[in-house]
C-alpha angles and dihedrals in degrees: 000000000000121000119236118199105217103167141017128199130197131161089228113070093201089071091070091096090053090052093050091048090054102039108020124231100000129152112255130206140168091211118081088190091063091048090055091052092058115108093209091062113092100157129037122199110204107206102154133118111304096249089065099045097091096044095049095041091051091051091048093050092046088051088057097251128140107244135206114187126198105235132303097045089201139002098229132047090235094055091045091052092050089052091050091050090053 
């Protein structure tokens, strides 16, 4: 099954052009929460700074999305255990 990139998110709005250059005509947002609300998003790749991995991964899992997190998936054992439970 092919993968279709439908949306990109970055905290820095000026990176929208880079996202479009890489992935074509995708919707761009600076709010990961709005990305997680999108019905056309099935899988979320979390590629942020490490301190945000757990927070974003948790929100994605709660939103019912599949989630792939750049390692480490969390910065504490407690946060990692919570993600595994989700």
